[in-house]
N, C-alpha and C positions, 0 to 999 in steps of 0.2 A: 457318070454316064448321062448324056443329054436326053431329055425327055422329048419324045416324038411329038410333032404338032398334033393337037387334039387329044393327046393322051391325058387322062385325068390325073390330077395331082394327088397321089396316094397319101402323102403326109398330111395335106390339108384335110382330106377326107377323114383320116384318123383323128385329127384334132377336133374336127366338127362333131364326129360321133362321140368322142370322149366327153365333150362338154354338153352335148345336147341332152343327155339323160342324167346329168349330175344332179344330186340333191344337195341343197344348201340351207337346210332348215336349222342347222346349228353351226358348228365350225366345220361342217363338211364342205365348206367353200374352198378348202385347200384342195387344189386340183390333184388328180391322180398322176402318178409318175408317167413320164413318156414311155411308150412301149419300147422296151429294149430287150436284147438277148439275155437269156438267163446267165447269171454269173457276172454281170456287169456291176462294177463297184458303186457304192453309194455316191461318191463324188461325181461319177459320170452321169448317174441318174439325176442328180441335183443340177448339173450343168445343162442337161437336156431339158429339164423342166424350166429352168431360167430362160433358155433360148426360146422356148415356146411362149412364155409370158412376157418377155421383154418388150416386144413392139407395142402392144396395146397398153401395158402398164406404164411404159416409159412415156407414152403420149399423155396419159392421165396425170402423171407426175409433172410433166412440163406445163400442162394447163393449170395445175394447182399452184405451181411456182409463179406463173404469169398472173393468176388471179390474186395471189397474195401481194405481189408487187403493186398491182393496180389498186387494191384495197388500201394499202399503206399510203399511196400517193394521192388518192382521190376520195378518201374517207367514205367508203361505201362498203356494204357487207361482202366479205370475201366469198361466201357461199353463192351469192347472186352472180358474181363475176365468174366463178367456176362453172356454174350452170350455163351461162350465156356463151362463154368461150367453148365449152364442150359441145353445145348445140351447133356452133358454127362449123364444127368438123364432124358432123353426124355421118357424113359419107364414109368415114373410117370404120364405122361399126359394121359395114358390109364387107370389109376386107377380111379374108380368112385368117391372115397372119395376125391381125390385130384383135380379133374377137376374144380369144382366150384370155389375154391380159386385161382387156376391158371388163370381162366377166369377173375376173379375179379381183379387180379394183372395187366393183360394185357389190361384191359379196364378202369375200374374206377380209379385205382391207376395211370395209365398212364395219363388220362385226368386231374387228380388232379395235377400231376407234371407239365404238360404244363401250366395249369392255374396259378400256383404259380410263373412261370417265370415273370409274369407281375409285381411282387413286386420289381423287380430289376431295373425297367425302370421308368424314369421321363421325362416329357416334357422339363424340363430345360436341361437335358443331350442332348436331341436331338437338341435343339436350339444352344447349345454351339459348334456344329460341323461346322456350317457355310453352306451356300447354296451350294457351289461347292462340298463339301464332301457328303452332303445329296443327291445331284443329282447323284454322282458317285455310291453311295450305291443303290439307287432306280433303276438306269439304269442297274446295274449289276444283281440285283435280277430279274427284269422283263425279261431281255434278256437271262439270264441263264435258267430260267424256260421255256421260249419259245424254246430255243435251245434244251433242254432236250426232249420236246414234239416232235420236228421235228426230232431229232436224233433217237429217239425211233422208229418212223415210218420208217426211213431209214434202221435201223437195224432189221426191222420186229419184233419189240417188241410192246406190247400194249402201246398206248398213255398214259394210266393211269400210267404205270411204268415210263415213261419219266417225267411225272409231279411229281411223288413221288420222284424220284432221283434228278430231277432238283430243286425242292423246298428244298430238303435236302441240296444240295450243295450250293444253292443260299442264304439260310437263316441261319440255325443254326444246321446243321448236324443231329445227331441222334434225337434231340428234334423235329426238323421240320419233320423228317421222320415219327415219331410217330403221330404228329398232322395231317399231310396230310393223313396218313393212316386212320385216324378217319373220315375224311370228304369225302374221295373218296368212290364210290359205293363198297359195299362188294363183294368179289369174293373168290373162293376157294384158289386162289394163294396169297391173300393179305398178310397173315402173313409171308409166305415165302419171298415175295418180300420186305416186310419191314425189315426182318432180313438181306437179301442180301444188302439192302441199308445201314443199320446201320453198317454192317461189312465193306462195301466199303468206306463209308465216314469217319469212325473212323480211318481206316488204312491210307488213304490218308491224313487225317488231321494231323496225327502224323508225317508223312513224311514231310508235308508242314511246320510244326512247326520247323523242323531242317533246311530245305533248303531255305525257303522264306527269313529269316533274312539275309542269305548270299547273296541272290540275291539283296536285297535292298542295302546292303553295296556295292556290285559290281557296282550298278547303281548310287552310291553316293547320295542316298536319305538322307535328314536330319531326325532327330528323329520324327518330326511330320508326314512327308510324309511316313516314314517307318511304323508308327502306323496306318495310313490310309490304306496302302497296306495290312498289316497283318490283320487288323480288317475286311476288305472288301473281303478277299479271303479265309482265313482259315475257315474250316467248324465248328468245335466245340468250344464252349466258353473256355473250359479248355485249349485247345491248343493255342488259341489266347492269353490268359493271360500268358501262359508259354513262348511263343515266344516274346511277347511284352516286358515283364519285364526282359527278358533275354538280351534285347538290352539296355534299359534305363528306368528310371521311367516315363519320359515324353512319350516315345513310348508305354509303358504299359498302361498308362492312356488313351492315344488317341485310341489305338487299342481296348481297352475294351469298350469305349463309342461307337465307330463305330460298334462294334459287337453287342452291346445291341440295337442299332438302327435297325440293321438287324433283331434281334429277334422281335422287335416291328412290323416289316413288316410282320411277321407271320400272324397277324390278317387280314389285307386286302387281303393277298394272299390266305389264307384259305377260307375267305368269297367268293372270286371270284371263287375258285375251287368248293366250295359247291354249288354256283349258277349254275356253268357250268354243273355239273353232277346231278342237282336236279331231273330232269325228270327220269334219269336212276335209281336213288335211290328210287324214287316213285314206279317204276315197281318192284324193288326187294322187296319192302315192301308192295306189292299188293295194290298199289294205295294210300297208306297213304303218305301225304306230309311230308317230313322230315323238321325239324326246319330250318329256314333261316340261323341262326347262332347257332352252338352247344353251349350248356350252358357253357361248360368249357372255350370257347373263350370269352363269356360274362364276366365270372369271371376274365379272363386275362385283359380285358378292364377296369373292375372296379378297379382292383388292380393298374394298371398303373395310372388311374385317381386319386385314393386315395393317392398314393405315390407322386403325383404331386401337389395336392392342399393343403395337410397338411404335417406337419413335422412328419414323421414316425420315431420312435426311431431306431437307427442303429441296435440294437439287434434284433428287429422284422424283419427288412429287411434281415439281415444275417440269421435269423432263417427260414424265408420263402425260401430263396435261398437254404439253406441246405436241407429243407424238399422237395423242388422241385427236387434237385439232387437225394435224396434217393428214391423218388417215381419213377423217371425215371429209376434208376438202378434196382429197384424191378420189374418194368414193363418189362424191357429188359430181366431180368432173367426169367420171366414168358414166354416171347416169345421164349427164348432159349429152355425152357423145352418142348414147343409145336412144336419144329422144329427138323426134322430128317436130319441128315447129308447127307443122300442119296438124299434129295431134291435139294441140291446144284448141284449135278452132272447132274441132268436132264436139268438145265437151260442153260448150255453151257457157252461160253465165252462172249456172247453179253452184258449181264448186266454189267459185269466188265468193258468192253470196253466203255460202255455208261457213267458210273460214272467217269472213267478216262477222257473221252473226255469233260465232263461237268466241271471237275476240271480244266483242262487246259484252257478251254474256259473262265471261270470267271477270272482266273489268268492273261491271256493275255489281256482280256478286261480292267481290272482295271489298269494294267500296261500302256496300251495305253492311257487311260483317264488321268492318273497321269502325264504322260510325255507330254501330249498336253495341260494340264491346266496351 
C-alpha cells in the first residue's frame, strides 16, 4: 500500500525508537529483533534484523575495504584512511535507514574486535619476557594513564578524556581507545573524543615507527633492548611490528611479544576504569547497575586462557587476528561516518597537546627505565 504524502514513516520511527534507548555497555550492542507478529519463526526474525542493519553496516564494510586497499598501496595506517573516508560520508549518519547499521558497527562490531584480540596472547609469551621487562611494561602503563588523568585536569579537560587518551597511549593505541570508550560513562562528546584519540595516537604511532628505531641505534641498544623499547612505547600493534622487524628478526619478535603483553593489560586497566566510574554509569542508566566486567572483555579473557591451555592451530589464531583487525577497521569507519569535521574545530589545541605529552612521557619513562636496569 502506498504511503500518502506527508504520512510519517512508521517503520523508520520504530527503528529510531528501538535504537535510541538501547544500552551498549557490554555485549548489549546486539540489536533487538525487529518487531514482528507472534509466532514468526527465528529465520524470519533474523532476516528482518539483517534488512534493518544491512544499509548502514554495508557502508561501513565498504569503507573498511577501501581503506584497506589504500593502506596497502600507499603505505599509510588503515585506521586513518577508515576515519577520513567515513567522515567524507557523514551525511549518511542522518539517514534513518543507515543509522541502525552504523550504530551496530560502532558498538557490537567494535566489541567483537576487541574481544578477538585475546586470541593472539598466551601466558607463555608473557612469561618469556622476564621479570624486569614485565615490570617496565606495567610501570609504563600505570604511570602513563595516571599522567593522562592529571594532565587533562591541568589542561582543563575532562578527566575522562585523560583516561581515554592515557589508556590508548599506554596500552594499544586505537584498540585501547575503543575499549576504554566502551567502559567509560556515556556522554554527548564520547564519540568525538574517541575519534580525536584514534587520529592522534595513529598519527604519532606512525611517526614513532620511523624515529624510535633511530633513537635506539643512537643509544647503542642491542637487538633485545631495542625490541623492548619499541614494544613498550609505540602505540599500535601494526607500527610495532613494522618498526621491530625493520631492525632485525630478534628485535621484531621481542617487540611484538612486549606489545602483546601491553594488550593483555587492557583487561585489568579496563576493569579498574569500569569500577572507578560504575556509580556515574548507574546514574546515566537511571539506577541500573552496569556489569562489573563487560561481556566482550570476558570473551577476551576466555580466548587468552584457551590459547594458553590448549594448542590452538596457527590458522585459527591467524584467522581470529585478521577478524579482529577487520572488526576494528569497520568500527572506526562507522565512527568516522558519525563524526562531523567541524567538531574537531570546537575542541581546540588542548586534546592534541595532551596526546603528544602522553606519548613523550611514556617514551622518556621507558628510556629511563631501560638505561637504569
